[in-house]
C-alpha positions, 0 to 999 in steps of 0.5 A: 792809380793814374788814368792812362790813355786808351790802348792804341791811341797816342798823345801828340806832344808839343815837340811833335806838333811842328812835324804834324803841322808841316804834313798838314800844310803840305796836304792842304797846299797840294790839294788846293793846287789840284783844285780840291776843296775841304769838306768836314763830316761827323765823327760818328755816322749811322752804322748802316752807312759803313755796312752798305758802303764799305761792305759787309765782308770787310774786316772793318765791318766784321771786326774793327768798327767802334759801334754803339747804341745811342739813347734813341736805340739807333746804331751809331759807329765812329767813322772807320774811314772817310770815303763813305762819309764823303759820299753820304754827304755828297748824296744828302746835300745834293753836291753832285748837282753842281759843277763836275768834277766835284773835288773834295779833300779832308784831314780827319781822325778815324777809329778802328779796333785793331791790334796796335803796332808801329804805324797802326793805331786805334785812332789814326789820322788821314788826308783823303781826296775824292773826285766825283764825275769823270770816269777817265784814266786822266782822273785816275792819274790826277789822283795818283799824281796828287798823292805823289806830290804830297809825298815828294813835297814832304821830302820822301823819296823812297816810296814806290807806287804799286798799281793794279786794276781789279776790273768792273762788273762786267769782267769781275765775275769771271775773275772771281770764278777763277779765283774761287776755283784756284783757292778751293784747291788749297782750301785745307791750307787756308786760314779760317778767315780766308776759308770764309772769304772763299764764299763771300769775297775771294778777292780779299784772300789776295790781301791776307797777311798770313804767310801761308795764305800769302804764299798761296796767293802768289800763284793765284790768277792775275786780275789783269789777265781777266780784264774786259776790253774797256778795263784793259784800255783804261788801265793801259792808258793810265800807265801811259799817262803815269810814264809820261808824267815821270811817275815810276810804278810797279804792277802788283797783282796782289794790290786789291785794297781792303774795301768792297767798293773798289772797281777798276784802278787800285793803287798803294804808296809803299815805303820799305823803311817804316816796318810791317805797315809799309803802305803810306796810303792808297786808293782807287776807283769806286764807280758804284758807291754813290748809287749804292748810297741813294744817289745817281750813277756817278763815277769816282776815284779817291785815296787816303794817306796816313799822317803818322806813316808819312811822318814815320817815312820822313823820320826814316829818311831824315827828311828835314822840317823847314825852319820857321820863317819868323823869330820869337822873343822872350823879354826878361825883366830884372824886377821893379818897373821893368816887370810892368814895362815888359808886360806892356811890351809883350802885349804890344808885340803880340798885337803885331803878330810876334810870338812873345813871352815874359816872366809871369812867375817871379823867376830870377834872371838866370832862371828866365834865360834858361826857360827862354832857351828851353821854350825854343825862343829865337831871341831874348832881351834882358831889360832893367833900370838902365835899359828903361832909362836909355830906351835901348836894349840888347837882343841876343840870338839864342841860336847863333849867340849874336848880340845886336842893339835895338830901341826899346819899343814894340815897332823896333823889337818886332822889326828886329825879331821878324 
């Protein structure tokens, strides 16, 4: 019996890599433009990090983490999300003591034990950004604008920003009490999970995907009706900045995000063309997380975008990938001295930065040309005794069919291909 990949994981095949590389390049470029520096962190962390940071009442901690005991009997977990990992690194390495704001981004894979479906896998990849230090609406707006710039940079136009504020430690208790009273009146109609959430975190009921619970949640009290004066002023200024920046949004009282560390601003980028998992990503403010993990009181805001969902949205909108700026060459030798000449030329071209291949299997000329075309090369040059004697060859563009003559040396071929 053949061994297959684990359920909920994917092989990213060579034909798919150009799309992934394009998405990653746009993410890196936009992060740099906004002043963010890259950070990398371990694939697994102490389980306590996520229990404390993400929250014990979340589905991630209760149901979805890949947790194991190592040989020293310590509980470890494959990272299910990035924000807690970044915050742990900021605290452990004292990064908060440097210049603020501290702006960090990552491109990493994560792991959650979920029911696989389109846009949701057990290993997934995210681009995430975290900004530490400022507590202003301008910082919230910058995070949103960065996410929006990535999405637009990929050619995605059918995305809608959903925006909400879920309040702070001062106004959240009153809202929590109002929610609890409302949902208690529908207790018998709620799913088993939401019944338990009613006691632990009634805010999470707003995020339930059960049709019955979702319909009940439509009539729930709105977070924005219970904001304190500071949270309301912050939220109104954020909306004003977004409007001035030309970013359209919808206010969504059901947008609460699924993690316990969020406070104040929360948002999601939603695309209607990719199926049930319509959120390309999202984020919000988490002002208490650094302190929760042993650091100082340090405001923070961040977001993450799912790479596979971004690609799904590009495919749904038929957003084109940019054409490769450089050509590539296949040198097809016709036996004899041409084989060694092609090998030498190929290596010389590679040192000049040209993607180049030649025959290493002893194929016929016809088979070589077929391989060159299937391998995606831009040009092919067939060389034999006549070409070697003349020091010239014919370069054929496999995309246009155009043929041009060129000298048979590495510099001339490199110039013609590039």
